[in-house]
C-alpha positions as CSV (number, residue, x, y, z in Angstrom):
1,M,1.1,-16.5,-53.3
2,S,4.5,-16.2,-51.6
3,K,4.3,-19.8,-50.5
4,F,3.9,-21.0,-54.1
5,L,6.8,-18.8,-55.2
6,L,9.0,-20.2,-52.5
7,F,8.0,-23.7,-53.4
8,G,8.8,-23.0,-57.0
9,L,12.2,-21.6,-56.2
10,I,13.1,-24.7,-54.0
11,F,11.7,-27.0,-56.7
12,W,13.9,-25.3,-59.3
13,L,16.9,-25.6,-57.0
14,T,16.4,-29.2,-56.0
15,G,14.7,-30.6,-59.1
16,N,12.5,-32.9,-57.0
17,P,9.0,-31.9,-55.8
18,F,9.1,-34.2,-52.8
19,V,12.4,-32.7,-51.6
20,A,11.0,-29.3,-52.2
21,I,8.0,-30.0,-50.0
22,L,10.2,-31.4,-47.3
23,V,12.5,-28.4,-47.4
24,L,9.4,-26.1,-47.3
25,L,8.0,-27.9,-44.2
26,V,11.4,-27.6,-42.5
27,I,11.5,-23.8,-43.2
28,F,7.9,-23.3,-41.9
29,Y,8.7,-25.4,-38.8
30,V,11.9,-23.4,-38.0
31,L,10.0,-20.1,-38.5
32,D,7.1,-21.2,-36.4
33,R,9.4,-22.3,-33.5
34,R,11.4,-19.1,-33.8
35,F,8.5,-16.6,-34.0
36,V,5.1,-18.3,-33.3
37,G,5.4,-21.5,-31.3
38,I,2.3,-23.4,-32.3
39,T,4.0,-26.6,-33.4
40,P,5.6,-28.8,-30.7
41,S,9.4,-29.0,-30.4
42,V,10.9,-32.2,-31.9
43,F,13.9,-31.9,-29.6
44,K,12.1,-31.5,-26.3
45,P,11.0,-35.1,-26.0
46,I,14.5,-36.3,-26.6
47,Q,16.0,-34.0,-24.0
48,R,13.2,-35.1,-21.6
49,M,14.0,-38.8,-22.1
50,R,17.7,-38.2,-21.5
51,R,17.0,-36.4,-18.3
52,L,14.5,-39.1,-17.2
53,S,17.1,-41.8,-17.9
54,R,19.6,-40.0,-15.7
55,L,17.1,-39.5,-12.9
56,R,16.1,-43.1,-12.9
57,E,19.7,-44.1,-12.5
58,E,20.1,-41.7,-9.6
59,L,17.0,-43.2,-8.0
60,R,18.3,-46.7,-8.5
61,M,21.4,-45.7,-6.6
62,N,19.4,-43.8,-3.9
63,P,15.9,-45.2,-3.7
64,H,14.8,-42.9,-0.9
65,H,15.8,-39.6,-2.6
66,T,12.6,-37.5,-2.4
67,S,13.7,-34.7,-4.8
68,T,14.6,-37.2,-7.5
69,K,11.2,-38.9,-7.2
70,L,9.6,-35.5,-7.5
71,D,11.6,-34.7,-10.6
72,I,10.7,-38.0,-12.2
73,A,7.0,-37.5,-11.3
74,R,6.9,-34.1,-13.0
75,I,8.5,-35.6,-16.2
76,Y,5.8,-38.3,-16.1
77,M,3.2,-35.6,-16.0
78,E,4.7,-33.9,-19.0
79,Q,4.5,-37.3,-20.7
80,R,0.9,-37.7,-19.6
81,K,1.8,-40.8,-17.6
82,Y,-0.4,-39.7,-14.7
83,A,-0.8,-43.1,-13.0
84,D,3.0,-43.4,-12.7
85,A,3.3,-39.8,-11.6
86,R,0.6,-40.3,-9.0
87,E,2.4,-43.3,-7.5
88,L,5.6,-41.3,-7.0
89,L,3.8,-38.2,-5.8
90,L,2.1,-40.2,-3.0
91,Q,5.5,-41.3,-1.8
92,V,6.8,-37.7,-2.0
93,S,3.7,-36.3,-0.2
94,A,4.3,-38.6,2.7
95,V,7.6,-36.9,3.3
96,M,6.8,-33.4,2.1
97,E,3.5,-33.1,4.0
98,D,3.3,-29.3,4.0
99,S,4.1,-28.8,0.3
100,A,1.3,-27.1,-1.6
101,D,3.1,-27.8,-4.9
102,V,3.1,-31.5,-4.4
103,L,-0.5,-31.6,-3.2
104,S,-1.6,-29.6,-6.3
105,E,0.3,-31.9,-8.6
106,L,-1.3,-34.9,-7.0
107,G,-4.6,-33.3,-7.5
108,I,-3.9,-32.7,-11.2
109,C,-3.0,-36.3,-11.6
110,E,-6.3,-37.3,-10.0
111,L,-8.2,-35.0,-12.4
112,K,-6.4,-36.5,-15.4
113,L,-7.1,-40.1,-14.2
114,G,-10.9,-39.4,-14.2
115,R,-11.4,-38.7,-10.5
116,P,-12.5,-35.0,-10.5
117,E,-13.9,-34.9,-7.0
118,E,-10.7,-36.2,-5.4
119,G,-8.6,-33.9,-7.6
120,E,-10.7,-31.0,-6.7
121,R,-10.4,-31.8,-3.0
122,L,-6.6,-32.0,-3.1
123,I,-6.2,-28.8,-5.2
124,L,-8.5,-26.8,-3.0
125,E,-6.5,-28.0,0.0
126,A,-3.3,-27.0,-1.8
127,T,-4.6,-23.5,-2.7
128,A,-5.8,-23.0,0.9
129,R,-2.2,-23.4,1.9
130,N,-0.9,-21.2,-0.8
131,S,-3.5,-19.3,-3.0
132,R,-0.8,-18.7,-5.7
133,V,0.6,-22.2,-5.9
134,K,2.1,-22.9,-9.3
135,Y,0.9,-19.4,-10.4
136,G,-2.7,-20.6,-10.4
137,E,-2.3,-23.5,-12.8
138,P,-4.4,-25.9,-10.6
139,F,-7.4,-23.6,-11.1
140,L,-6.9,-23.8,-14.8
141,R,-6.8,-27.6,-14.7
142,L,-10.0,-27.6,-12.6
143,G,-11.6,-25.4,-15.2
144,E,-10.7,-27.9,-17.9
145,A,-11.8,-30.9,-15.8
146,F,-15.3,-29.5,-15.1
147,A,-15.8,-27.9,-18.5
148,E,-18.2,-30.6,-19.7
149,R,-19.8,-31.7,-16.4
150,D,-20.3,-28.4,-14.7
151,K,-19.7,-25.4,-16.9
152,E,-20.6,-22.8,-14.3
153,K,-18.1,-24.3,-11.8
154,A,-15.6,-24.4,-14.6
155,V,-16.1,-20.7,-15.3
156,G,-15.6,-19.9,-11.6
157,Y,-12.3,-21.8,-11.5
158,L,-11.0,-20.1,-14.6
159,Q,-11.9,-16.7,-13.2
160,R,-10.0,-17.6,-10.0
161,F,-7.0,-18.6,-12.3
162,R,-7.3,-15.2,-14.0
163,E,-7.2,-13.4,-10.6
164,V,-4.0,-15.3,-9.7
165,N,-2.3,-15.2,-13.1
166,S,-3.4,-12.0,-14.7
167,S,-0.9,-12.3,-17.6
168,S,-2.3,-15.5,-19.0
169,C,-3.9,-15.3,-22.5
170,E,-4.8,-19.0,-22.1
171,A,-7.1,-18.2,-19.2
172,Y,-9.0,-15.6,-21.2
173,Y,-9.2,-17.9,-24.2
174,R,-10.5,-20.9,-22.2
175,L,-12.9,-18.6,-20.4
176,G,-14.2,-17.4,-23.7
177,Q,-14.7,-21.0,-24.9
178,L,-16.8,-21.8,-21.8
179,Y,-18.9,-18.7,-22.1
180,R,-19.6,-19.6,-25.7
181,Q,-20.7,-23.1,-24.6
182,L,-23.0,-21.5,-22.1
183,G,-24.5,-19.3,-24.8
184,R,-23.1,-16.2,-23.2
185,E,-21.8,-14.9,-26.6
186,E,-21.1,-11.3,-25.7
187,E,-19.0,-12.3,-22.7
188,A,-17.2,-14.9,-24.8
189,R,-16.2,-12.3,-27.4
190,G,-15.1,-10.0,-24.6
191,A,-12.9,-12.7,-23.1
192,F,-11.3,-13.4,-26.5
193,R,-10.7,-9.6,-27.0
194,E,-9.1,-9.4,-23.6
195,A,-6.7,-12.3,-24.5
196,V,-5.6,-10.4,-27.6
197,E,-5.3,-7.1,-25.8
198,L,-3.3,-8.7,-23.0
199,Y,-0.9,-10.3,-25.5
200,R,-0.2,-6.9,-27.0
201,G,0.9,-5.5,-23.6
202,L,3.1,-8.5,-22.6
203,P,6.9,-8.1,-22.5
204,K,8.7,-10.0,-25.3
205,Y,9.9,-12.8,-23.1
206,K,6.3,-13.7,-22.3
207,R,4.8,-13.3,-25.8
208,R,6.3,-16.5,-27.2
209,H,4.6,-18.6,-24.6
210,E,1.2,-16.9,-24.9
211,R,1.2,-16.4,-28.7
212,R,-0.7,-19.5,-29.5
213,W,-3.6,-18.5,-27.2
214,A,-3.7,-15.0,-28.5
215,L,-3.8,-16.3,-32.1
216,L,-6.6,-18.7,-31.3
217,A,-8.5,-16.0,-29.4
218,R,-8.2,-13.6,-32.4
219,F,-9.6,-16.4,-34.7
220,R,-12.5,-17.2,-32.3
221,S,-13.4,-13.5,-31.8
């Protein structure tokens, strides 16, 4: 009801229903970005492209700068350009041979490029070097990669992620989804409830990042 009243007020002020709808969408977007965080940021891709342009220029001036290659590779991963990211990460890994972070990121690229066995091998090697590498995110990506082909393995990886990152609502939500796919309904509901309960106990600075998963878990439960 409040949405209709707000639309009516904006329509009365603007005299144009299309402008009123546009203004209403902008208001909802601003409120979501400020308090919920479900919708993606419209400014982040622009900022990312500017940074990428600057890094490419740096790399052109210094083609052997490893940290610049790594920064570019990580932006490519954010853009889901996993083949481009993999190419740079292979170059970086030849220099940073002992880096668990680089090895895990290379493994994630392999997963995203449809090579789960190679991705799994690289990630497990990375986590053997550092069990808490990237706060357990590689285990989450393994869980996603094996969700359709081997659900029990996927559950195992998500449980390992939960052990490393105990403040992740996303882990509990995805675990609940897998349990539901396996027909383990009681365990699924329990995982969704844990996601919601975990969110309630998080500090304010963590809530915004985890809010989406808590809301989805509440809906699923």
